[in-house]
C-alpha positions as CSV (number, residue, x, y, z in Angstrom):
1,X,18.7,-27.5,22.2
2,X,22.4,-27.5,20.6
3,X,23.4,-23.7,20.3
4,X,25.3,-22.8,17.3
5,X,25.3,-19.1,17.5
6,X,24.8,-16.7,20.5
7,X,24.5,-13.2,20.9
8,X,25.8,-11.6,24.1
9,X,24.6,-7.9,25.0
10,X,25.5,-6.7,21.3
11,X,25.3,-2.9,21.2
12,X,25.7,-0.6,18.2
13,X,25.7,3.1,18.1
14,X,25.5,5.7,15.1
15,X,26.4,9.2,15.9
16,X,25.2,8.8,19.5
17,X,22.0,7.1,18.4
18,X,21.7,3.5,20.0
19,X,20.6,1.2,16.9
20,X,21.1,-1.9,18.9
21,X,20.9,-1.9,22.7
22,X,22.5,-5.1,24.5
23,X,20.7,-7.6,22.4
24,X,21.2,-11.2,23.7
25,X,19.7,-14.2,21.7
26,X,20.6,-17.7,20.9
27,X,20.0,-19.8,17.7
28,X,20.0,-23.6,17.8
29,X,21.6,-25.9,15.2
30,X,19.4,-27.0,12.4
31,X,16.3,-24.7,13.1
32,X,14.6,-22.1,11.0
33,X,14.6,-19.1,13.2
34,X,12.6,-15.9,12.2
35,X,13.9,-12.6,13.0
36,X,11.0,-9.9,12.9
37,X,10.4,-6.4,13.7
38,X,9.1,-3.2,12.2
39,X,11.2,-1.3,9.9
40,X,14.0,0.6,12.0
41,X,13.8,-2.2,14.7
42,X,17.5,-3.0,14.2
43,X,17.2,-6.3,12.0
44,X,19.5,-5.2,9.1
45,X,22.0,-3.8,11.6
46,X,22.1,-6.9,13.7
47,X,22.6,-9.2,10.6
48,X,25.4,-7.0,9.5
49,X,27.0,-7.1,12.8
50,X,26.8,-10.9,12.9
51,X,28.3,-11.1,9.4
52,X,31.1,-8.9,10.4
53,X,30.1,-6.1,7.9
54,X,29.9,-3.7,10.6
55,X,31.6,-3.7,13.9
56,X,29.6,-3.7,17.1
57,X,30.5,-1.3,20.1
58,X,30.0,-3.7,23.0
59,X,29.1,-7.3,23.4
60,X,30.2,-10.5,21.7
61,X,29.2,-13.3,19.5
62,X,29.7,-16.8,20.4
63,X,29.9,-19.3,17.5
64,X,30.4,-22.9,18.0
65,X,31.4,-22.2,21.6
66,X,34.0,-19.6,20.5
67,X,33.7,-16.1,21.8
68,X,34.3,-13.2,19.6
69,X,34.4,-9.7,21.0
70,X,35.0,-8.5,17.5
71,X,34.5,-10.3,14.1
72,X,35.6,-9.5,10.7
73,X,33.8,-10.6,7.4
74,X,36.6,-13.3,6.6
75,X,36.1,-14.6,10.3
76,X,32.2,-14.8,10.0
77,X,32.7,-16.8,6.6
78,X,35.3,-19.2,8.2
79,X,32.9,-19.8,10.9
80,X,30.1,-20.9,8.5
81,X,28.1,-17.7,8.7
82,X,26.5,-16.7,5.2
83,X,24.0,-13.9,4.4
84,X,21.8,-13.5,1.5
85,X,21.0,-9.9,1.4
86,X,17.9,-8.4,-0.4
87,X,20.2,-7.1,-3.1
88,X,22.1,-10.1,-4.6
89,X,25.8,-10.1,-4.9
90,X,26.2,-11.9,-8.2
91,X,28.0,-10.8,-11.3
92,X,25.5,-10.8,-14.3
93,X,28.0,-11.3,-16.9
94,X,29.4,-14.3,-15.6
95,X,28.0,-18.0,-15.5
96,X,26.2,-19.6,-12.7
97,X,29.3,-21.6,-11.9
98,X,31.7,-19.0,-12.3
99,X,29.5,-17.0,-9.5
100,X,29.4,-20.0,-7.3
101,X,33.2,-20.2,-7.2
102,X,33.9,-16.5,-7.3
103,X,37.0,-15.9,-5.0
104,X,37.5,-19.8,-4.8
105,X,40.5,-21.2,-6.6
106,X,39.7,-24.0,-8.9
107,X,42.6,-25.0,-11.2
108,X,46.0,-23.2,-11.6
109,X,46.8,-19.6,-11.1
110,X,47.0,-19.2,-14.9
111,X,44.0,-21.1,-16.0
112,X,40.9,-21.8,-14.0
113,X,39.4,-25.3,-14.3
114,X,36.0,-24.3,-15.7
115,X,35.0,-28.0,-16.4
116,X,35.5,-28.7,-12.7
117,X,33.6,-25.5,-11.5
118,X,30.6,-26.8,-13.7
119,X,30.9,-30.4,-12.4
120,X,31.0,-29.4,-8.6
121,X,28.2,-26.7,-9.4
122,X,26.0,-29.4,-10.7
123,X,26.8,-31.5,-7.7
124,X,25.5,-28.8,-5.3
125,X,22.1,-28.4,-7.3
126,X,21.8,-32.2,-7.4
127,X,21.7,-32.1,-3.6
128,X,18.3,-29.9,-3.9
129,X,17.0,-31.9,-7.0
130,X,17.4,-28.9,-9.1
131,X,18.2,-29.1,-12.8
132,X,19.6,-26.1,-14.2
133,X,22.4,-25.2,-16.8
134,X,25.5,-23.9,-14.8
135,X,26.8,-22.3,-18.1
136,X,23.9,-20.0,-18.0
137,X,24.7,-16.4,-17.5
138,X,23.2,-15.0,-14.3
139,X,21.8,-12.1,-16.3
140,X,19.4,-14.4,-17.9
141,X,18.0,-15.7,-14.6
142,X,14.9,-15.0,-12.9
143,X,15.0,-13.6,-9.5
144,X,14.1,-17.1,-8.0
145,X,16.8,-18.6,-9.8
146,X,19.2,-16.0,-8.7
147,X,18.2,-16.7,-5.2
148,X,18.9,-20.4,-5.5
149,X,22.4,-19.4,-7.0
150,X,23.1,-17.3,-3.7
151,X,21.9,-20.6,-1.7
152,X,24.4,-22.6,-3.7
153,X,27.2,-20.2,-3.0
154,X,26.5,-20.5,0.6
155,X,26.5,-24.2,0.4
156,X,29.8,-24.5,-1.4
157,X,31.3,-22.3,1.5
158,X,30.1,-24.9,4.2
159,X,27.5,-22.6,5.6
160,X,26.5,-23.5,9.2
161,X,24.2,-20.4,9.8
162,X,22.4,-19.0,6.6
163,X,20.8,-15.5,7.1
164,X,18.1,-14.8,4.5
165,X,16.9,-11.1,4.5
166,X,13.5,-10.8,3.0
167,X,14.0,-13.7,0.5
168,X,10.4,-13.8,-0.6
169,X,9.9,-10.2,-1.3
170,X,10.2,-10.3,-5.2
171,X,9.1,-14.2,-5.6
172,X,5.8,-15.4,-6.9
173,X,4.0,-17.8,-4.6
174,X,5.1,-21.0,-6.4
175,X,8.7,-19.6,-6.3
176,X,8.3,-19.2,-2.3
177,X,7.3,-22.8,-2.1
178,X,10.2,-23.9,-4.0
179,X,12.5,-21.8,-1.7
180,X,10.8,-23.3,1.6
181,X,11.8,-26.8,-0.1
182,X,15.4,-25.9,-0.1
183,X,15.3,-24.4,3.4
184,X,13.8,-27.7,4.8
185,X,16.8,-29.7,3.1
186,X,19.3,-27.3,4.7
187,X,17.5,-27.7,8.0
188,X,17.7,-31.5,7.7
189,X,21.4,-31.3,6.9
190,X,22.0,-29.3,10.3
191,X,22.2,-25.8,8.9
192,X,20.6,-22.9,10.8
193,X,18.4,-20.7,8.8
194,X,17.9,-17.0,10.1
195,X,14.8,-15.9,8.2
196,X,13.7,-12.3,7.9
197,X,10.4,-11.5,6.5
198,X,7.3,-9.2,7.1
199,X,5.2,-11.8,5.7
200,X,3.3,-13.2,8.8
201,X,1.9,-16.4,7.1
202,X,5.4,-17.4,5.7
203,X,6.8,-17.3,9.2
204,X,3.9,-19.3,10.7
205,X,4.5,-21.9,7.9
206,X,8.2,-22.4,7.7
207,X,9.8,-21.3,11.0
208,X,10.3,-23.2,14.4
209,X,11.1,-20.1,16.5
210,X,10.9,-16.4,16.3
211,X,13.1,-13.6,17.9
212,X,11.4,-9.9,17.8
213,X,13.3,-6.6,18.1
214,X,11.6,-3.2,18.6
215,X,13.4,0.0,18.5
216,X,16.8,-1.6,18.7
217,X,15.8,-3.6,22.0
218,X,15.4,-7.4,22.2
219,X,11.6,-8.1,22.9
220,X,11.6,-11.7,23.3
221,X,12.0,-15.2,21.7
222,X,9.5,-18.0,21.4
223,X,8.4,-21.1,19.7
224,X,6.0,-20.4,16.7
225,X,3.8,-23.2,18.2
226,X,3.2,-21.0,21.2
227,X,2.1,-18.0,19.8
228,X,-0.4,-16.6,17.3
229,X,-0.5,-13.7,14.9
230,X,-2.0,-11.1,17.3
231,X,0.6,-11.9,19.9
232,X,3.6,-11.5,17.4
233,X,2.2,-8.2,16.0
234,X,1.8,-7.1,19.7
235,X,5.4,-8.2,20.3
236,X,6.5,-5.9,17.1
237,X,4.7,-2.8,17.7
238,X,4.3,-2.7,21.4
239,X,0.3,-2.6,21.1
240,X,-2.7,-4.1,20.0
241,X,-3.1,-3.9,16.1
242,X,-5.6,-5.4,13.9
243,X,-3.6,-7.1,11.2
244,X,-6.6,-7.7,8.7
245,X,-7.4,-4.9,6.2
246,X,-9.4,-2.2,7.6
247,X,-13.0,-1.7,6.6
248,X,-14.1,1.5,4.6
249,X,-17.1,3.1,3.4
250,X,-16.3,4.2,-0.1
251,X,-19.3,4.4,-2.5
252,X,-18.5,2.9,-5.8
253,X,-19.6,5.0,-8.8
254,X,-19.4,5.6,-12.6
255,X,-16.6,4.2,-14.6
256,X,-13.6,6.7,-14.6
257,X,-11.0,4.7,-16.5
258,X,-11.6,2.2,-19.5
259,X,-9.1,0.4,-21.7
260,X,-10.3,-1.2,-24.8
261,X,-8.4,-3.6,-26.6
262,X,-5.0,-2.3,-25.3
263,X,-1.9,-4.0,-26.6
264,X,1.8,-3.3,-26.0
265,X,4.8,-3.9,-23.8
266,X,3.9,-7.5,-23.6
267,X,0.3,-7.5,-22.9
268,X,-2.4,-8.1,-25.4
269,X,-6.1,-7.1,-26.1
270,X,-6.7,-5.7,-22.4
271,X,-10.3,-4.6,-21.8
272,X,-11.0,-3.3,-18.3
273,X,-12.9,-0.6,-16.4
274,X,-12.3,1.2,-13.2
275,X,-14.9,2.9,-11.2
276,X,-15.1,5.9,-9.0
277,X,-14.4,5.0,-5.4
278,X,-13.1,1.4,-6.3
279,X,-10.0,-0.4,-5.4
280,X,-9.4,-2.7,-8.4
281,X,-7.1,-5.6,-7.5
282,X,-4.8,-7.0,-10.2
283,X,-3.3,-10.4,-9.6
284,X,-0.9,-12.8,-11.7
285,X,2.0,-14.8,-11.6
286,X,5.6,-13.2,-12.1
287,X,5.7,-12.3,-16.0
288,X,1.9,-12.3,-16.1
289,X,2.0,-8.8,-17.5
290,X,0.6,-6.7,-14.4
291,X,3.4,-4.2,-14.1
292,X,3.9,-4.2,-17.8
293,X,0.0,-3.1,-18.2
294,X,0.5,-0.6,-15.5
295,X,3.2,1.1,-17.3
296,X,1.3,1.2,-20.7
297,X,-1.9,3.0,-18.8
298,X,0.8,5.4,-17.2
299,X,2.6,6.2,-20.4
300,X,5.8,4.8,-19.2
301,X,5.8,2.0,-22.0
302,X,4.5,2.3,-25.5
303,X,0.7,1.3,-26.4
304,X,0.8,-0.4,-29.8
305,X,-3.0,-0.3,-30.3
306,X,-6.3,0.2,-28.5
307,X,-7.8,3.1,-26.6
308,X,-7.9,4.6,-23.0
309,X,-10.9,6.7,-22.0
310,X,-10.7,8.8,-18.9
311,X,-14.4,9.9,-17.6
312,X,-15.6,8.8,-21.0
313,X,-13.2,10.8,-23.1
314,X,-10.5,9.1,-25.2
315,X,-7.1,10.2,-24.1
316,X,-3.7,10.1,-25.8
317,X,-1.1,8.9,-23.0
318,X,2.5,8.6,-24.6
319,X,4.5,9.8,-21.5
320,X,4.0,9.8,-17.7
321,X,3.6,13.6,-17.9
322,X,0.5,13.1,-20.2
323,X,-0.7,10.4,-17.8
324,X,-0.4,12.9,-14.8
325,X,-2.1,15.7,-16.7
326,X,-5.0,13.3,-17.4
327,X,-5.1,12.5,-13.5
328,X,-3.3,9.3,-13.4
329,X,-0.3,8.6,-10.9
330,X,2.0,5.4,-10.4
331,X,3.2,4.3,-7.0
332,X,6.0,1.9,-8.6
333,X,7.2,-1.3,-7.1
334,X,10.8,-0.2,-7.0
335,X,10.1,2.9,-4.9
336,X,13.9,3.5,-4.3
337,X,14.8,3.7,-8.0
338,X,11.6,4.8,-9.8
339,X,9.5,6.5,-6.8
340,X,11.8,8.8,-4.9
341,X,15.2,10.5,-5.4
342,X,16.9,9.2,-2.2
343,X,19.5,12.0,-2.0
344,X,17.0,14.5,-1.9
345,X,14.8,15.9,0.9
346,X,11.1,14.9,1.6
347,X,9.9,18.6,0.6
348,X,11.8,18.5,-2.7
349,X,10.3,15.1,-3.5
350,X,6.8,15.8,-2.5
351,X,6.8,19.1,-4.6
352,X,8.6,17.7,-7.6
353,X,5.5,16.7,-9.5
354,X,3.3,19.8,-8.5
355,X,5.6,22.7,-9.2
356,X,3.9,23.5,-12.6
357,X,0.5,23.7,-10.9
358,X,2.0,25.8,-8.2
359,X,3.6,28.5,-10.7
360,X,2.4,31.6,-12.2
361,X,4.1,32.9,-15.4
362,X,6.9,30.6,-14.9
363,X,7.5,31.8,-11.4
364,X,7.2,29.3,-8.5
365,X,4.8,30.4,-5.7
366,X,7.0,29.3,-2.8
367,X,4.5,29.9,0.0
368,X,2.0,27.6,-2.1
369,X,4.7,25.0,-2.4
370,X,5.4,25.1,1.2
371,X,1.7,24.8,2.2
372,X,1.4,21.9,-0.1
373,X,4.4,20.1,1.4
374,X,3.4,20.5,4.9
375,X,-0.3,19.3,3.9
376,X,0.7,16.0,2.4
377,X,3.5,15.6,4.9
378,X,1.0,15.6,7.8
379,X,-1.8,13.9,5.8
380,X,0.7,10.9,5.1
381,X,1.8,10.9,8.8
382,X,5.2,10.5,7.6
383,X,7.7,9.9,10.4
384,X,10.8,12.2,10.2
385,X,12.3,15.0,12.2
386,X,11.3,17.6,9.3
387,X,10.5,17.9,5.8
388,X,14.4,18.7,5.1
389,X,15.1,15.1,6.0
390,X,16.9,13.1,3.2
391,X,14.5,10.4,1.9
392,X,17.4,7.9,2.1
393,X,17.2,8.3,5.9
394,X,13.5,7.0,6.2
395,X,12.3,3.6,6.8
396,X,10.6,1.6,3.8
397,X,7.2,2.6,5.0
398,X,7.9,6.4,5.2
399,X,9.6,6.3,1.7
400,X,6.5,4.8,0.4
401,X,4.4,7.4,2.0
402,X,6.7,10.1,0.5
403,X,6.0,8.5,-3.1
404,X,2.1,8.6,-2.4
405,X,2.3,12.2,-1.1
406,X,4.3,13.1,-4.3
407,X,1.6,11.3,-6.3
408,X,-1.4,13.0,-4.7
409,X,0.1,16.5,-4.6
410,X,0.0,16.4,-8.3
411,X,-3.8,16.1,-8.1
412,X,-4.2,12.7,-9.6
413,X,-7.6,11.0,-9.2
414,X,-6.5,7.5,-10.6
415,X,-3.5,5.9,-8.7
416,X,-1.9,2.6,-9.6
417,X,-0.3,1.0,-6.6
418,X,2.0,-1.7,-7.6
419,X,3.0,-3.8,-4.6
420,X,2.0,-1.1,-2.2
421,X,3.4,-2.8,1.0
422,X,6.1,-4.9,-0.4
423,X,9.2,-4.9,2.3
424,X,7.4,-2.7,4.8
425,X,6.3,-3.7,8.3
426,X,3.0,-4.7,9.7
427,X,2.5,-1.4,11.2
428,X,3.3,0.6,8.1
429,X,1.2,-1.9,6.2
430,X,-2.0,-0.7,8.3
431,X,-1.2,2.9,7.7
432,X,-0.7,2.5,3.9
433,X,-4.3,0.6,3.9
434,X,-6.1,3.3,5.8
435,X,-4.5,6.0,3.4
436,X,-5.8,3.9,0.6
437,X,-9.2,3.8,2.1
438,X,-9.1,7.7,2.9
439,X,-8.4,8.2,-1.0
440,X,-11.2,6.1,-2.2
441,X,-13.7,7.5,0.3
442,X,-12.8,10.8,-1.2
443,X,-13.8,9.6,-4.6
444,X,-10.5,8.8,-6.0
445,X,-10.0,5.2,-7.7
446,X,-7.1,2.9,-7.2
447,X,-5.5,-0.1,-9.2
448,X,-3.7,-2.3,-6.8
449,X,-1.2,-4.8,-8.2
450,X,-0.3,-7.2,-5.3
451,X,1.3,-10.6,-4.9
452,X,0.2,-10.7,-1.2
453,X,-2.9,-12.8,-1.3
454,X,-4.4,-11.6,2.2
455,X,-3.9,-8.0,0.9
456,X,-5.5,-8.8,-2.4
457,X,-8.6,-10.3,-1.0
458,X,-8.8,-8.0,2.0
459,X,-8.4,-4.5,0.2
460,X,-9.8,-5.4,-3.3
461,X,-13.5,-4.5,-4.5
462,X,-12.9,-6.7,-7.5
463,X,-10.0,-8.5,-9.0
464,X,-8.9,-8.9,-12.5
465,X,-6.3,-11.8,-13.2
466,X,-3.6,-11.7,-15.8
467,X,-1.7,-14.8,-17.5
468,X,0.7,-14.3,-20.0
469,X,-0.2,-11.0,-21.1
470,X,-4.1,-11.5,-21.3
471,X,-6.8,-11.1,-18.8
472,X,-7.7,-14.6,-17.8
473,X,-10.7,-13.7,-15.6
474,X,-12.3,-11.5,-13.4
475,X,-13.5,-12.2,-9.7
476,X,-16.3,-10.3,-8.0
477,X,-16.2,-9.7,-4.3
478,X,-18.7,-12.3,-3.5
479,X,-16.7,-14.9,-5.2
480,X,-13.3,-14.1,-3.6
481,X,-11.2,-17.0,-2.7
482,X,-7.5,-18.0,-2.8
483,X,-8.1,-20.9,-5.0
484,X,-10.2,-19.0,-7.5
485,X,-7.6,-16.4,-8.0
486,X,-4.6,-18.9,-8.3
487,X,-6.6,-21.0,-10.7
488,X,-7.1,-18.1,-13.0
489,X,-3.4,-16.9,-12.6
490,X,-2.3,-20.4,-13.7
491,X,-5.1,-20.5,-16.4
492,X,-6.6,-23.5,-14.9
493,X,-10.3,-22.6,-15.5
494,X,-13.0,-24.1,-13.6
495,X,-11.0,-24.9,-10.6
496,X,-12.3,-23.7,-7.2
């Protein structure tokens, strides 16, 4: 095995807390190598250290046989280290070619040679058999297309080691397949890909080896062919954990929500019902209208026509405030910008939506608020030193729990979960699933939008599928299958 990158006892501390403790690992030339671990395991810190974005306190990197006790971002790039972070480093107001050559001199100091930029950019895309107009503005691209631009930037810089941080988190299944094709081409060209993902199926499909971190410590490295999912989960969490969706004992009852001919925000003529104690799955490809429909029901987007009924009574929902008053809550897909206030404490976030309920004559009942905060802090099993902890200091899974605590504290009975476990680790997923089961067993109802097929089939009691803003079909529990859901999502009727 020809090693291209080696880590020797890398250590990083923050304010006396050890984020990485003597991490040693190696990565071979031309392999796809998974880096896995729960949130807080040290993955992000490690890739930033490799890229020179943060200095490590002890240890060294060996790149192509050269040892670096310290490394700068410039030295990392010069040695062929490239990183595609979850938040893309692209300029929306510039073209694809301009983004690819950002920081690269093409032409004179006075006038860049845009024709040459576009020609060379097209050559890069030709390597991957991708047809795209390099004059298009990045702002007009889909998430998947932006990711391809990031890969093209790395190829231009003659990348030898490409680190991809949760690259599939916002992609549809078809787009993930396209990304895997690009990764295989890079591998054939001798590029090493370090792939960070919480999605087990992806890791077993595309990766050659896997390295696991836990609590800032190196756990081990193995060939994917030598291990199974249960073993990998055990390495990540340090104990046996049933990765499958947990069973529940909810009794599905009467209809609590009904949408009749709902149109608006890109969805058309939606008719659907939700029952008490039910988890209704909602599937569809990117752009199918799942989130758009959720925002209409929640009052965050305008309903142009149609009716919504709660417990048999028609309600007018024009704002999220009216939705909450009607007992509807939303756990948004983008929890960091729409679900929580990162710069504020846990208790402030949890109490935000229930202050009116816990007030008398315009006076906040502080004891009642404190009681509610601690109740939901403990119910959600939020892992934090105290309720005074800032939300930005929590892991992704615990941030999701804060959003859920805030929503339940508002006394909502119908909760819309938009991608409930996106970007969180397998242990936190299990906790979220258990909390969802607790909710429906207590008589609440859930609409769950998910792109994770295992989650969708494992947690739903019934699934409705959207295609281009319309419901293309419904699948009952007895008929659940991946092919059936995908055929409806693609509007391929009659395919099993």
